[in-house]
Structures are given as structure tokens and as C-alpha cells.
NUDREN-170152 format. One line per 5 residues: number of its first residue (from 0); their letters; for each residue y, x, z of C-alpha. Coordinates in nm, 3 decimals. Example, Ala and Ser with C-alpha at 12.3 -4.5 7.8 and 13.67 -1.06 7.14 Angstrom:
REM NUDREN-170152
0	AS	-0.450/1.230/0.780 ~ -0.106/1.367/0.714
***
This chain:
REM NUDREN-170152
0	MRVWV	12.923/-8.715/1.433 ~ 12.734/-8.391/1.496 ~ 12.852/-8.263/1.159 ~ 13.212/-8.365/1.233 ~ 13.204/-8.184/1.567
5	WLLRF	13.050/-7.879/1.400 ~ 13.321/-7.874/1.132 ~ 13.617/-7.938/1.361 ~ 13.514/-7.661/1.599 ~ 13.614/-7.412/1.330
10	LWPYK	13.961/-7.568/1.327 ~ 14.011/-7.577/1.704 ~ 14.099/-7.204/1.746 ~ 14.384/-7.260/1.497 ~ 14.519/-7.586/1.641
15	GRLVL	14.866/-7.434/1.675 ~ 14.873/-7.342/1.306 ~ 14.745/-7.691/1.222 ~ 15.030/-7.856/1.413 ~ 15.279/-7.622/1.245
20	ALGMS	15.142/-7.701/0.896 ~ 15.147/-8.076/0.965 ~ 15.502/-8.048/1.100 ~ 15.620/-7.872/0.784 ~ 15.446/-8.134/0.569
25	LLAAL	15.616/-8.417/0.759 ~ 15.958/-8.251/0.739 ~ 15.914/-8.195/0.365 ~ 15.825/-8.563/0.316 ~ 16.121/-8.680/0.526
30	SSVGM	16.352/-8.444/0.336 ~ 16.234/-8.597/0.008 ~ 16.303/-8.946/0.143 ~ 16.643/-8.836/0.268 ~ 16.736/-8.668/-0.060
35	LGTSG	16.659/-8.979/-0.269 ~ 16.831/-9.204/-0.016 ~ 17.153/-9.001/-0.006 ~ 17.142/-8.963/-0.386 ~ 17.118/-9.340/-0.430
40	YLISK	17.401/-9.395/-0.183 ~ 17.615/-9.129/-0.354 ~ 17.569/-9.286/-0.700 ~ 17.641/-9.636/-0.571 ~ 17.947/-9.522/-0.375
45	AALHP	18.082/-9.323/-0.669 ~ 18.040/-9.627/-0.897 ~ 18.294/-9.812/-0.681 ~ 18.563/-9.551/-0.764 ~ 18.663/-9.451/-0.411
50	ATILL	19.031/-9.369/-0.353 ~ 18.954/-9.004/-0.272 ~ 18.668/-8.766/-0.336 ~ 18.665/-8.686/0.034 ~ 18.493/-9.020/0.095
55	LWVPV	18.192/-8.879/-0.095 ~ 18.188/-8.550/0.092 ~ 17.923/-8.650/0.346 ~ 17.665/-8.784/0.093 ~ 17.729/-8.478/-0.131
60	VGVRF	17.652/-8.246/0.158 ~ 17.353/-8.465/0.248 ~ 17.205/-8.439/-0.102 ~ 17.252/-8.061/-0.098 ~ 17.103/-8.027/0.252
65	FGLSR	16.799/-8.245/0.186 ~ 16.739/-8.083/-0.155 ~ 16.736/-7.731/-0.010 ~ 16.544/-7.828/0.304 ~ 16.281/-8.013/0.099
70	AAFRY	16.208/-7.698/-0.104 ~ 16.205/-7.478/0.206 ~ 15.979/-7.710/0.407 ~ 15.744/-7.759/0.111 ~ 15.713/-7.382/0.071
75	LERLF	15.647/-7.334/0.442 ~ 15.397/-7.620/0.440 ~ 15.203/-7.458/0.153 ~ 15.221/-7.121/0.323 ~ 15.098/-7.242/0.663
80	SHDLT	14.836/-7.486/0.531 ~ 14.676/-7.233/0.294 ~ 14.687/-6.963/0.560 ~ 14.513/-7.205/0.797 ~ 14.255/-7.299/0.532
85	FRVLS	14.170/-6.940/0.442 ~ 14.134/-6.848/0.808 ~ 13.905/-7.143/0.871 ~ 13.693/-7.077/0.560 ~ 13.663/-6.712/0.657
90	RVRQD	13.538/-6.819/0.999 ~ 13.293/-7.063/0.839 ~ 13.158/-6.795/0.603 ~ 13.107/-6.552/0.889 ~ 12.930/-6.815/1.096
95	VFQRV	12.706/-6.918/0.805 ~ 12.609/-6.559/0.727 ~ 12.546/-6.468/1.090 ~ 12.318/-6.769/1.130 ~ 12.135/-6.742/0.798
100	EPVAI	12.083/-6.365/0.768 ~ 11.838/-6.319/1.060 ~ 11.610/-6.598/0.935 ~ 11.659/-6.560/0.560 ~ 11.287/-6.531/0.487
105	PLLQR	11.182/-6.862/0.654 ~ 11.486/-7.039/0.508 ~ 11.397/-6.933/0.154 ~ 11.054/-7.081/0.212 ~ 11.216/-7.419/0.292
110	FRTGD	11.507/-7.413/0.046 ~ 11.531/-7.309/-0.317 ~ 11.730/-6.992/-0.387 ~ 11.979/-7.175/-0.608 ~ 12.023/-7.442/-0.342
115	VFQRI	12.097/-7.181/-0.073 ~ 12.341/-7.006/-0.308 ~ 12.514/-7.337/-0.383 ~ 12.548/-7.418/-0.014 ~ 12.686/-7.087/0.109
120	VADVD	12.930/-7.050/-0.183 ~ 13.032/-7.384/-0.337 ~ 12.985/-7.598/-0.024 ~ 13.193/-7.361/0.187 ~ 13.468/-7.370/-0.076
125	TLQDL	13.452/-7.751/-0.074 ~ 13.543/-7.749/0.295 ~ 13.900/-7.661/0.202 ~ 13.936/-8.027/0.103 ~ 13.872/-8.120/0.465
130	YIRGL	14.174/-7.931/0.596 ~ 14.423/-7.943/0.305 ~ 14.342/-8.275/0.132 ~ 14.156/-8.453/0.410 ~ 14.346/-8.435/0.738
135	APPLT	14.705/-8.360/0.639 ~ 14.783/-8.637/0.383 ~ 14.690/-8.938/0.603 ~ 14.883/-8.805/0.901 ~ 15.189/-8.717/0.693
140	AGLTV	15.185/-9.050/0.508 ~ 15.135/-9.253/0.826 ~ 15.422/-9.089/1.013 ~ 15.654/-9.112/0.710 ~ 15.580/-9.482/0.660
145	LAMAG	15.642/-9.554/1.029 ~ 15.971/-9.364/1.015 ~ 16.078/-9.561/0.705 ~ 15.976/-9.888/0.870 ~ 16.197/-9.797/1.164
150	VLARW	16.492/-9.735/0.931 ~ 16.442/-10.072/0.755 ~ 16.406/-10.250/1.090 ~ 16.774/-10.175/1.151 ~ 16.846/-10.455/0.899
155	GWKLS	16.580/-10.688/1.030 ~ 16.211/-10.756/1.006 ~ 16.245/-10.925/0.665 ~ 16.271/-10.575/0.514 ~ 16.031/-10.381/0.737
160	IPFLA	15.744/-10.633/0.735 ~ 15.708/-10.656/0.354 ~ 15.734/-10.279/0.334 ~ 15.458/-10.231/0.590 ~ 15.238/-10.488/0.411
165	CALVC	15.282/-10.309/0.079 ~ 15.215/-9.977/0.249 ~ 14.890/-10.112/0.394 ~ 14.778/-10.230/0.052 ~ 14.863/-9.895/-0.112
170	GVAIP	14.751/-9.677/0.176 ~ 14.443/-9.859/0.309 ~ 14.305/-10.125/0.074 ~ 14.318/-9.927/-0.250 ~ 14.191/-9.598/-0.094
175	ALAYG	13.903/-9.791/0.066 ~ 13.816/-9.945/-0.271 ~ 13.843/-9.604/-0.441 ~ 13.621/-9.451/-0.173 ~ 13.350/-9.714/-0.213
180	LGRRS	13.343/-9.689/-0.592 ~ 13.383/-9.313/-0.592 ~ 13.103/-9.263/-0.343 ~ 12.870/-9.468/-0.560 ~ 12.972/-9.286/-0.878
185	GRGLP	12.963/-8.943/-0.715 ~ 12.618/-8.987/-0.563 ~ 12.395/-8.704/-0.680 ~ 12.674/-8.459/-0.776 ~ 12.591/-8.193/-0.510
190	EGRSA	12.221/-8.210/-0.593 ~ 12.303/-8.193/-0.965 ~ 12.515/-7.881/-0.919 ~ 12.239/-7.721/-0.709 ~ 11.982/-7.801/-0.977
195	LTEEV	12.204/-7.646/-1.245 ~ 12.255/-7.332/-1.035 ~ 11.880/-7.310/-0.981 ~ 11.817/-7.337/-1.357 ~ 12.067/-7.060/-1.433
200	LGILS	11.924/-6.828/-1.167 ~ 11.571/-6.899/-1.288 ~ 11.658/-6.816/-1.649 ~ 11.845/-6.497/-1.558 ~ 11.575/-6.377/-1.316
205	GMAEL	11.282/-6.454/-1.544 ~ 11.437/-6.362/-1.878 ~ 11.182/-6.089/-1.950 ~ 10.886/-6.323/-1.886 ~ 11.043/-6.605/-2.087
210	LAYGR	11.092/-6.376/-2.387 ~ 10.747/-6.225/-2.350 ~ 10.576/-6.564/-2.364 ~ 10.819/-6.722/-2.610 ~ 10.934/-6.986/-2.362
215	QDAAV	11.307/-6.916/-2.383 ~ 11.374/-7.224/-2.599 ~ 11.200/-7.452/-2.348 ~ 11.402/-7.297/-2.064 ~ 11.726/-7.350/-2.256
220	RRFHQ	11.629/-7.712/-2.325 ~ 11.569/-7.770/-1.954 ~ 11.909/-7.615/-1.883 ~ 12.081/-7.845/-2.134 ~ 11.903/-8.147/-1.989
225	TQGRL	12.015/-8.055/-1.637 ~ 12.367/-7.987/-1.764 ~ 12.367/-8.321/-1.947 ~ 12.269/-8.513/-1.634 ~ 12.540/-8.338/-1.434
230	TELEV	12.801/-8.400/-1.705 ~ 12.710/-8.769/-1.712 ~ 12.759/-8.793/-1.337 ~ 13.091/-8.609/-1.352 ~ 13.221/-8.826/-1.638
235	RHGRV	13.129/-9.145/-1.452 ~ 13.291/-9.014/-1.135 ~ 13.605/-8.906/-1.326 ~ 13.634/-9.246/-1.496 ~ 13.633/-9.422/-1.159
240	AAWMD	13.894/-9.180/-1.025 ~ 14.119/-9.242/-1.329 ~ 14.101/-9.621/-1.286 ~ 14.182/-9.592/-0.918 ~ 14.480/-9.365/-0.988
245	GLFLW	14.614/-9.620/-1.236 ~ 14.564/-9.906/-0.993 ~ 14.744/-9.718/-0.719 ~ 15.037/-9.631/-0.945 ~ 15.073/-9.995/-1.048
250	SMHAS	15.053/-10.110/-0.684 ~ 15.314/-9.860/-0.573 ~ 15.564/-9.973/-0.837 ~ 15.488/-10.336/-0.754 ~ 15.558/-10.261/-0.389
255	VWVVL	15.896/-10.112/-0.480 ~ 15.983/-10.430/-0.673 ~ 15.878/-10.646/-0.377 ~ 16.104/-10.454/-0.140 ~ 16.385/-10.462/-0.397
260	WVAMG	16.353/-10.841/-0.432 ~ 16.365/-10.891/-0.055 ~ 16.658/-10.650/-0.019 ~ 16.852/-10.831/-0.294 ~ 16.817/-11.152/-0.093
265	QVWQG	16.956/-10.973/0.210 ~ 17.253/-10.856/0.003 ~ 17.320/-11.211/-0.124 ~ 17.310/-11.338/0.235 ~ 17.558/-11.068/0.344
270	RLDGV	17.316/-10.903/0.583 ~ 17.298/-10.581/0.382 ~ 17.581/-10.384/0.226 ~ 17.527/-10.375/-0.150 ~ 17.609/-10.005/-0.166
275	LLAAL	17.296/-9.940/0.041 ~ 17.061/-10.128/-0.191 ~ 16.983/-9.837/-0.424 ~ 16.954/-9.596/-0.131 ~ 16.698/-9.813/0.052
280	VLMVQ	16.491/-9.881/-0.260 ~ 16.477/-9.513/-0.349 ~ 16.383/-9.425/0.009 ~ 16.102/-9.683/-0.004 ~ 15.977/-9.533/-0.330
285	ASLET	15.987/-9.180/-0.184 ~ 15.802/-9.286/0.131 ~ 15.536/-9.468/-0.073 ~ 15.486/-9.152/-0.279 ~ 15.350/-8.983/0.033
290	IAPLP	15.063/-9.234/0.012 ~ 14.975/-9.118/-0.342 ~ 14.712/-8.862/-0.227 ~ 14.529/-9.118/-0.011 ~ 14.298/-9.268/-0.278
295	GTLQN	14.156/-8.921/-0.331 ~ 14.168/-8.832/0.038 ~ 13.865/-9.039/0.137 ~ 13.671/-8.900/-0.158 ~ 13.775/-8.547/-0.057
300	LDRAL	13.669/-8.620/0.300 ~ 13.338/-8.758/0.178 ~ 13.275/-8.449/-0.040 ~ 13.373/-8.220/0.245 ~ 13.151/-8.411/0.487
305	AAGRR	12.860/-8.397/0.241 ~ 12.913/-8.021/0.203 ~ 12.938/-7.987/0.579 ~ 12.617/-8.187/0.622 ~ 12.436/-7.956/0.377
310	LFDLT	12.570/-7.648/0.556 ~ 12.478/-7.796/0.892 ~ 12.127/-7.864/0.764 ~ 12.104/-7.503/0.645 ~ 12.269/-7.315/0.931
315	VDGVI	12.180/-7.528/1.234 ~ 11.872/-7.740/1.168 ~ 11.738/-7.495/0.910 ~ 11.788/-7.193/1.133 ~ 11.625/-7.366/1.431
320	KGSFT	11.326/-7.478/1.226 ~ 11.302/-7.141/1.053 ~ 11.339/-6.937/1.372 ~ 11.124/-7.112/1.627 ~ 10.768/-7.230/1.586
325	SETGE	10.522/-7.299/1.863 ~ 10.190/-7.456/1.943 ~ 10.363/-7.791/1.997 ~ 10.604/-7.757/1.706 ~ 10.902/-7.791/1.943
330	GAGVP	11.039/-7.440/1.905 ~ 10.935/-7.323/2.248 ~ 10.754/-7.007/2.154 ~ 11.051/-6.775/2.153 ~ 10.986/-6.420/2.268
335	GGSST	11.175/-6.355/2.581 ~ 11.238/-6.717/2.670 ~ 11.248/-7.073/2.548 ~ 11.612/-7.117/2.451 ~ 11.685/-7.198/2.090
340	RAETP	12.031/-7.042/2.110 ~ 12.061/-6.715/1.920 ~ 12.186/-6.429/2.136 ~ 12.510/-6.257/2.047 ~ 12.522/-5.878/2.000
345	AETDR	12.711/-5.845/2.328 ~ 12.436/-6.032/2.512 ~ 12.162/-5.821/2.358 ~ 12.357/-5.507/2.448 ~ 12.369/-5.626/2.808
350	ATRED	11.997/-5.700/2.795 ~ 11.915/-5.342/2.697 ~ 12.120/-5.206/2.988 ~ 11.936/-5.399/3.258 ~ 11.803/-5.198/3.553
355	ATTRI	11.445/-5.091/3.620 ~ 11.350/-5.414/3.795 ~ 11.425/-5.631/3.493 ~ 11.125/-5.788/3.322 ~ 11.152/-5.785/2.945
360	GPPGV	10.913/-5.959/2.714 ~ 10.773/-6.310/2.693 ~ 10.604/-6.494/2.977 ~ 10.268/-6.343/3.050 ~ 10.357/-5.998/2.912
365	TVVAP	10.553/-5.788/3.159 ~ 10.700/-5.459/3.041 ~ 10.907/-5.267/3.292 ~ 11.164/-5.029/3.149 ~ 11.233/-4.730/3.379
370	SSMTA	11.593/-4.626/3.439 ~ 11.545/-4.322/3.214 ~ 11.448/-4.554/2.931 ~ 11.763/-4.760/2.987 ~ 11.974/-4.447/2.952
375	AVAEG	11.779/-4.343/2.645 ~ 11.841/-4.678/2.481 ~ 12.214/-4.646/2.547 ~ 12.213/-4.300/2.384 ~ 11.992/-4.411/2.094
380	RPQLN	11.706/-4.170/2.191 ~ 11.424/-4.396/2.319 ~ 11.054/-4.315/2.316 ~ 10.930/-4.520/2.028 ~ 10.588/-4.662/2.090
385	LHVHD	10.547/-4.981/1.888 ~ 10.320/-5.227/2.069 ~ 10.208/-5.561/1.921 ~ 10.042/-5.775/2.187 ~ 9.850/-6.096/2.113
390	LSVRY	10.080/-6.184/1.824 ~ 10.048/-6.523/1.653 ~ 10.276/-6.644/1.371 ~ 10.298/-6.950/1.154 ~ 10.575/-7.065/0.924
395	APFGP	10.583/-7.435/1.007 ~ 10.506/-7.643/1.316 ~ 10.142/-7.752/1.307 ~ 10.098/-7.544/0.989 ~ 9.823/-7.289/0.928
400	WALRH	9.833/-6.964/1.119 ~ 9.957/-6.664/0.921 ~ 9.860/-6.432/1.210 ~ 9.639/-6.504/1.509 ~ 9.601/-6.290/1.825
405	VHLEL	9.688/-5.957/1.661 ~ 9.696/-5.641/1.875 ~ 9.799/-5.291/1.772 ~ 9.974/-4.989/1.922 ~ 10.158/-4.735/1.709
410	GPGQH	10.237/-4.417/1.899 ~ 10.489/-4.147/1.804 ~ 10.373/-3.971/1.488 ~ 10.071/-4.199/1.448 ~ 9.972/-4.343/1.108
415	IAIVG	9.812/-4.689/1.089 ~ 9.711/-4.878/0.774 ~ 9.672/-5.256/0.749 ~ 9.436/-5.363/0.470 ~ 9.297/-5.694/0.359
420	ESGAG	9.285/-5.943/0.076 ~ 9.596/-6.120/-0.052 ~ 9.718/-6.383/0.194 ~ 9.549/-6.215/0.492 ~ 9.882/-6.186/0.679
425	KSTLL	9.967/-5.822/0.612 ~ 10.326/-5.879/0.501 ~ 10.379/-6.135/0.778 ~ 10.301/-5.863/1.033 ~ 10.572/-5.642/0.885
430	KAVLR	10.818/-5.932/0.886 ~ 10.746/-5.994/1.253 ~ 10.809/-5.627/1.336 ~ 11.136/-5.643/1.141 ~ 11.239/-5.963/1.325
435	LVRPA	11.241/-6.161/1.000 ~ 11.005/-6.423/1.145 ~ 10.970/-6.541/1.504 ~ 10.628/-6.524/1.667 ~ 10.484/-6.847/1.793
440	SGAIT	10.327/-6.654/2.081 ~ 10.269/-6.297/2.191 ~ 10.515/-6.009/2.204 ~ 10.630/-5.699/2.021 ~ 10.777/-5.412/2.220
445	IGGLD	10.939/-5.093/2.093 ~ 11.003/-4.802/2.325 ~ 10.899/-5.023/2.614 ~ 11.162/-5.285/2.529 ~ 11.100/-5.631/2.396
450	LYDVP	11.184/-5.638/2.026 ~ 11.432/-5.923/2.077 ~ 11.616/-5.734/2.350 ~ 11.708/-5.451/2.112 ~ 12.047/-5.482/1.936
455	ESLLR	12.018/-5.534/1.561 ~ 12.211/-5.219/1.471 ~ 11.993/-5.005/1.697 ~ 11.670/-5.158/1.567 ~ 11.768/-5.076/1.207
460	RWITV	11.818/-4.712/1.309 ~ 11.476/-4.701/1.471 ~ 11.278/-4.875/1.195 ~ 11.307/-4.840/0.818 ~ 11.106/-5.025/0.557
465	VPQQT	10.997/-4.967/0.198 ~ 10.940/-5.319/0.058 ~ 10.702/-5.402/-0.222 ~ 10.984/-5.545/-0.434 ~ 11.276/-5.304/-0.418
470	YLFNA	11.625/-5.431/-0.492 ~ 11.846/-5.182/-0.674 ~ 12.216/-5.244/-0.724 ~ 12.398/-5.200/-1.052 ~ 12.530/-4.861/-0.944
475	TLLDN	12.438/-4.495/-0.974 ~ 12.111/-4.357/-0.847 ~ 12.305/-4.162/-0.583 ~ 12.485/-4.476/-0.463 ~ 12.153/-4.658/-0.435
480	LRLAR	12.013/-4.372/-0.230 ~ 12.315/-4.346/-0.001 ~ 12.281/-4.715/0.074 ~ 12.039/-4.594/0.342 ~ 12.280/-4.339/0.485
485	EDATA	12.631/-4.309/0.355 ~ 12.697/-3.966/0.509 ~ 12.384/-3.802/0.363 ~ 12.460/-3.454/0.228 ~ 12.371/-3.333/-0.121
490	DEVKE	12.089/-3.118/0.021 ~ 11.944/-3.413/0.212 ~ 11.956/-3.629/-0.100 ~ 11.788/-3.356/-0.303 ~ 11.512/-3.316/-0.042
495	AIRLA	11.450/-3.691/-0.031 ~ 11.424/-3.696/-0.410 ~ 11.175/-3.409/-0.399 ~ 10.958/-3.567/-0.132 ~ 10.955/-3.900/-0.319
500	QLEET	10.852/-3.722/-0.644 ~ 11.163/-3.836/-0.827 ~ 11.268/-3.491/-0.957 ~ 11.132/-3.546/-1.308 ~ 11.294/-3.890/-1.324
505	VARLP	11.634/-3.752/-1.221 ~ 11.600/-3.465/-1.470 ~ 11.553/-3.696/-1.768 ~ 11.840/-3.928/-1.678 ~ 12.152/-3.852/-1.886
510	DGVHT	12.384/-3.802/-1.587 ~ 12.125/-3.709/-1.325 ~ 12.184/-3.877/-0.989 ~ 12.516/-4.011/-1.122 ~ 12.345/-4.225/-1.388
515	QLGDL	12.412/-4.597/-1.375 ~ 12.078/-4.774/-1.319 ~ 12.184/-5.111/-1.459 ~ 12.122/-5.454/-1.312 ~ 11.819/-5.450/-1.078
520	GMRLS	11.762/-5.085/-1.173 ~ 11.635/-5.171/-1.520 ~ 11.659/-4.806/-1.636 ~ 11.370/-4.720/-1.404 ~ 11.006/-4.820/-1.423
525	GGERQ	10.837/-5.014/-1.144 ~ 10.683/-4.698/-0.996 ~ 11.014/-4.513/-1.012 ~ 11.190/-4.796/-0.832 ~ 10.920/-4.783/-0.564
530	RLALA	10.968/-4.409/-0.519 ~ 11.345/-4.456/-0.502 ~ 11.288/-4.699/-0.216 ~ 11.077/-4.435/-0.043 ~ 11.356/-4.179/-0.089
535	RALLT	11.592/-4.426/0.078 ~ 11.357/-4.452/0.375 ~ 11.331/-4.073/0.400 ~ 11.709/-4.044/0.413 ~ 11.738/-4.273/0.716
540	NAPIV	11.552/-4.035/0.952 ~ 11.418/-4.344/1.129 ~ 11.123/-4.253/1.356 ~ 10.919/-4.559/1.246 ~ 10.851/-4.626/0.879
545	LLDEP	10.702/-4.951/0.746 ~ 10.549/-4.947/0.398 ~ 10.457/-5.260/0.204 ~ 10.221/-5.181/-0.087 ~ 10.385/-4.844/-0.164
550	TSHLD	10.155/-4.768/-0.460 ~ 10.138/-5.111/-0.622 ~ 10.315/-4.988/-0.940 ~ 10.133/-4.655/-0.977 ~ 9.828/-4.555/-1.176
555	AITEQ	9.525/-4.415/-0.993 ~ 9.600/-4.046/-1.061 ~ 9.968/-4.071/-0.970 ~ 9.874/-4.284/-0.670 ~ 9.653/-4.013/-0.519
560	AFMEQ	9.918/-3.743/-0.558 ~ 10.189/-3.975/-0.432 ~ 9.994/-4.067/-0.117 ~ 9.932/-3.701/-0.034 ~ 10.301/-3.624/-0.075
565	LLHAL	10.398/-3.934/0.119 ~ 10.177/-3.866/0.420 ~ 10.293/-3.506/0.426 ~ 10.659/-3.611/0.418 ~ 10.603/-3.861/0.703
570	RHRSL	10.374/-3.643/0.912 ~ 10.624/-3.634/1.201 ~ 10.705/-4.005/1.191 ~ 10.519/-4.315/1.295 ~ 10.384/-4.501/0.992
575	LMVTH	10.264/-4.858/0.959 ~ 10.147/-4.917/0.603 ~ 10.034/-5.245/0.447 ~ 9.820/-5.205/0.136 ~ 9.533/-5.352/-0.057
580	RLAGL	9.470/-5.020/-0.235 ~ 9.269/-4.768/-0.037 ~ 9.389/-4.433/-0.174 ~ 9.471/-4.184/0.103 ~ 9.342/-4.402/0.388
585	ERMDE	9.093/-4.134/0.493 ~ 9.394/-3.948/0.640 ~ 9.504/-4.243/0.854 ~ 9.465/-4.235/1.231 ~ 9.354/-4.598/1.241
590	ILVLR	9.281/-4.872/0.988 ~ 9.301/-5.243/1.068 ~ 9.125/-5.494/0.844 ~ 9.293/-5.836/0.838 ~ 9.118/-6.149/0.721
595	HGTIV	9.272/-6.497/0.746 ~ 9.538/-6.362/0.984 ~ 9.289/-6.209/1.228 ~ 9.182/-5.848/1.275 ~ 8.810/-5.840/1.194
600	ERGSH	8.762/-5.460/1.192 ~ 8.950/-5.158/1.324 ~ 8.886/-4.788/1.349 ~ 8.909/-4.465/1.150 ~ 8.804/-4.439/0.787
605	EALLR	8.468/-4.280/0.872 ~ 8.394/-4.523/1.155 ~ 8.463/-4.827/0.937 ~ 8.241/-4.693/0.660 ~ 7.959/-4.653/0.911
610	QRGWY	7.999/-5.018/1.017 ~ 7.923/-5.125/0.659 ~ 8.145/-5.431/0.693 ~ 8.447/-5.560/0.499 ~ 8.613/-5.220/0.476
615	HDMWT	8.293/-5.060/0.347 ~ 8.273/-5.322/0.072 ~ 8.639/-5.274/-0.025 ~ 8.597/-4.894/-0.028 ~ 8.289/-4.918/-0.246
620	LHQAM	8.473/-5.138/-0.494 ~ 8.774/-4.903/-0.487 ~ 8.559/-4.600/-0.566 ~ 8.395/-4.784/-0.854 ~ 8.736/-4.872/-1.000
625	VRM	8.853/-4.510/-0.967 ~ 8.546/-4.382/-1.154 ~ 8.616/-4.631/-1.433
***
């Protein structure tokens, strides 16, 4: 029921269009019934050789009217129903993206990539069955059958009762049987399609590794096995659907013969004019044809409901579980409050314009924003101190802590490095600052404002990030750079390229900055892709820069030169850098050493060396590797 309510709420804003589409569908069905009825009457009347053609004038006009109106109403019904469906699907897609995008990282830890792709693409498309093939056919068929029963009742219940009984068999019993068999045969189809999508994405993403290790044949065999299982399910499901279609067609024709037999008895008894016999039988056949979509309707509804359930699990339950973790596992540790409802941009805009007496931040951490700060936020010119206070993060209720009681303060123009072994929580800290994961406790403030009180668009102008794995689009180098700032001038692009040490790379490309980089930027090496990501960050002019392993793809000599150039380029910006390589850290203002999610050492490069702790050991090992 929760899924039904969630799905129907997308339809409610368009209830007027829904009524209009259903009205056109009903009028088209009634026009079809009327056209066949008047045609049958016209043929029967003409067979009696009336004295004058004028006696056929009314049925001739009726056939013409119903024929034209049927085409017009059918066109309008298609127009209104598809317009309604596309509007609803557009609304669903927007809602899904708005819910999934802020918590994409936790969701991808719970769901496979192919499964998420299948849900937000194929499952959303499946929902069109709910509105076009799910709701409209039963309503149209039910109203048409009732109207036809009312027409037959004019000649007594001996005609209307058999008709209604046949309609119940064709419209209820057979669709229920088709639904039960189809549900059993179609069990596993969504999961099979998701598995196939996952196989395809895995092969395409890991093609280089599969070829390098000679495992491409095994991957193709797995793909064929998955495809074979899905094909088997689809064939079994299609066979059931074909049998049910045949059974329905036989039942519909049998129903017509039943009504014809009863009507013939009425004619013999003089209760029905013989000239009306063909008209009534054809009208019965036309009205029963409106029931034809019903065997597939329940299956369409079931598929749509299954798709809606998967989307609901992803966008409602998945978002809640991915967004809110706490000590008790109940999702109470939300910065700024305990509600699990995501704030809208309008609400966050109002939050940033609160007066000086407003407390922002989670319980226990009070940060008062002066009125000057409120004005600065509105103008996009805040003082950007980044403060992380007692931050704790974990990815699942009752799961292990990724971060525990972390404190740091990044002032304007200050450079801080976060070092530690793999799995220490370095990248999790960056995700928390970027609002990609929700803290279980603690707070992050920027410019004196709680991180979750800052509108998304404003936060992205204040903070830029250079990720460890850079995604490059299949476009030109210039287009990939201007992704950061579309209005960047040629001089600004050139300066960003120079600061990121990409000049030699651009010079050797056949078309310079206008060279197509290929899918995932395959024309560039790993280090060049990393430097292109840095050039993007330099173009944004964001006052706070986050770096995640910026030298992971560079050799030791290039790394040293790159770090010097990097720190010089960012000398006027605040820098928070995560790395496990220690080149250039002697120029950092502060270094934090993370171990098992907790800061075990902090201080300048010289101070940490004097402590002869974890950092001293890592530095000693680093120097030995450099000398090698």
C-alpha cells in the first residue's frame, strides 16, 4: 500500500488530465459500439428492401457519425494519455534523481551499479504501464459493459444477465487466471534483467583488465549464461501470455454466440424485432472487445508495481538508510536535527537567511552567525573557515566506525594534509565535507554556518574537489575543462593548463585543446587525467580545494615537481589534501595522521618527525623508497 500511495501521488497533480484521457477512451469505445450497432441495423434494414432510401437515412448518418467520432476520440485519447504518461514519468525521473543524487555514494555501497542503472532507467519506463495499460483499460471496459447492459435491459433481463455473466468470465475470471500464471512465470524477470545489465557494465568497464589477464572468454561465457537464463524466463512468460490470449479470444467468441442464441429466442418469441438482431450482436462483440486488454492489464499492473517497489526501495528506504546513521541505528544522528525528511532548496535558502539569534548546527554544538555573515551568505561572499567538530561516521547502523571523534579547523589560505594507511578514513572525511555521507554525530561548519544549512549550489561554489578517480567525458579537452566553469575565458583556460602542468600534453595532441579525448579520456594517461582534474579545480576559483590522492598516478620525480607547482598555484586558497604519499608535506601548515578512523597525531612536518611516531615511520619509509 505504501508503494501504491507513492506511485499514485505522481498522478494526483494531473488528475484533470487523467479524467480527460479516460473520458476520451470511454467515448472512443462507445463510438465503436455505436458504429457496429448502426452498421448491423443498416445492413439488416437494407436487406428488407425498404420502399424508399430515406428510411435508411438515419442509420447512414449514424454510421458516418460514429465512424468519424471513433477516429477523433481515439486520436484524442492517445494524445491525452501519452501526454499524461510522459508528464508523470518526467516527474518520477526528477524525483528519483533528486532523492538519489545526494546519497549516491552510500547507495552504491548497498546496491550494484547495474542494479541502480536498471532501476532508474528501465523501472521508470515500466511505470508507463501503470497509467496507460493499468488504470485506463479496466475503467473503460467496466463503464462500456455497464452501458451495453443498460441497452440490453430495454428488452429484458434475459439478454442483459447472460451478457453480464459472459463479461464477468472474460473480464474477471480469465484475467485473474492469466495474472496468477503470468506472475509465476514472470518471477525473476526484473532480477534477471538487472543481472544482465550488471554483466554488460562489468565487461565494458573492465575490458582492459580482462584482455590483460586473458579472461575475456570467461566473461563472455558468464554473459551468455546470464542471457540464457533471462531468455528462458522470457520464453516461459511469453508462452503463458500466448495461451491466455488464445483462451480469452475463444471465450469472447463463445460469449457472442451465447448472446446470439438468447437473442434468437427473443426474436422467435416476438419480444425482439428481428432487424435488431445483427445490431445487438455486433454491439455485444464491440463491447466485449474493450475487455481484450484486461488479461494483460493485471500483468502490466504487477510489473509496474514490482518496478515501483524497486524504485521505492531505492529512493525512499534506500535513501533513508543511506543518509542517516546513528548510535542506535534509527537514523537520528542528522546534523541540524532529527528529521529524516530531506530539506528542499527553498527551505535551505530560508535557513541561511535566519537572523543573528538563530542557532545553526547539531545539538550540543552552537554556532551563532552574525547579521553580517547572513548578508555575506546571501551575496555569496562568506568568510570560509571550515570547522570539523567531533565528527563520527559509519556506513551502516551498528557497523564499524569509518571516522571517530575527528576535529580539524581549516582557516582561509591554510593547507592541511590528511595521511594514513589505506582504510584509515581519509576519503570518508572528504565525503563528509562534500555532504556525500551523513555524520552519525558531530558537526561540520563552513563560514560559521552548519554544512547542511548551506544551499547545494552555493556549497559547490565554495568547495571544489579533485577526486582520485577522475571521470572524463567523451568530448574535447576544452569541454572537459569548461565542465567546471562554462564561462571560463581562453586566457583562464590557458593559465589553468599551465598551473596543472598540462602544456606539454596539450602541445602533443593533434588538435590541441579541441582534441576528442575518447571514452573515459582514454587518450590521456592516468597522471594526465589527474592533472586535468586539477585544472578543472583551478578554473572554479573556489576558495576551498579538496584533493584526494593527487599524485597517485605520478612517478617520484614528476610528483615532487607537481606538488611544488600545485602548492604554489593554491597558495591563496584553503587546501585539504588526502594522501598516502608524503611528497611536499613539509610545506603544509598542519598534518593529521589518521589510523582506524581516529586522529592519532597532528602537527607540522618538523614537529611530527620529532615525535618519532607513526608519521616519522611513514616518512622514513618514504625517503627510503625515493632513494631507491
